[in-house]
C-alpha positions in Angstrom: 77.1 94.4 100.9 79.4 91.8 102.1 81.2 91.1 105.5 83.8 88.9 106.2 84.8 88.1 109.6 88.3 87.0 111.2 91.0 86.8 113.5 94.0 89.0 114.0 96.6 86.7 115.7 99.2 88.3 118.2 101.9 88.6 115.1 99.3 90.0 112.7 98.6 86.9 110.7 94.7 86.2 109.6 93.4 83.6 110.7 89.5 82.0 110.3 88.6 84.3 107.7 85.2 83.8 106.5 81.6 85.4 105.3 79.2 86.3 107.9 75.6 86.1 107.3 73.7 85.4 103.7 75.7 85.9 100.7 73.9 87.2 97.8 76.5 86.3 95.2 78.9 83.8 95.3 81.2 85.8 93.0 80.9 88.8 95.6 81.8 86.7 98.2 84.6 85.2 97.0 85.9 88.1 96.0 85.8 90.0 99.2 87.4 86.9 101.0 90.3 87.0 98.3 90.6 91.0 99.1 91.1 90.4 102.7 93.5 87.5 102.0 95.8 89.5 99.7 96.2 91.9 102.3 97.9 89.0 104.3 98.4 90.3 107.8 98.6 93.6 109.6 101.2 94.9 112.0 101.6 92.6 115.1 99.0 93.7 117.9 100.4 96.1 120.3 101.6 94.4 123.5 99.9 96.9 125.7 96.7 95.8 124.6 97.4 92.2 126.2 95.7 90.5 123.7 96.6 87.2 122.1 94.3 87.5 119.4 91.3 90.3 117.9 88.2 89.4 116.2 87.6 91.3 113.6 84.3 92.1 110.8 84.9 94.2 107.7 81.7 95.0 105.5 82.7 95.5 101.7 80.3 97.8 99.7 80.3 96.7 96.2 78.9 99.0 93.5 77.8 97.4 90.3 77.6 99.3 86.9 
C-alpha cells in the first residue's frame, strides 16, 4: 500500500503531491505519484463548499505477481 496526499485547488488543479508515511519501495512510490499526476486535475470544487482548496489522501494497493 502506498498513500499519496495532495491538495485540490478551487479550480481543480492538484498541488503539493507527495507520499505519506514510509515508502517500502521507491519504484512503487514513484509509480503511485505518477498515477496521481497523470490524472492532471479534477473538476473545480463546487462553490457551495466554500473551499479554496481541499486536502485529499489516496491509498493505492498493489498486487505483485
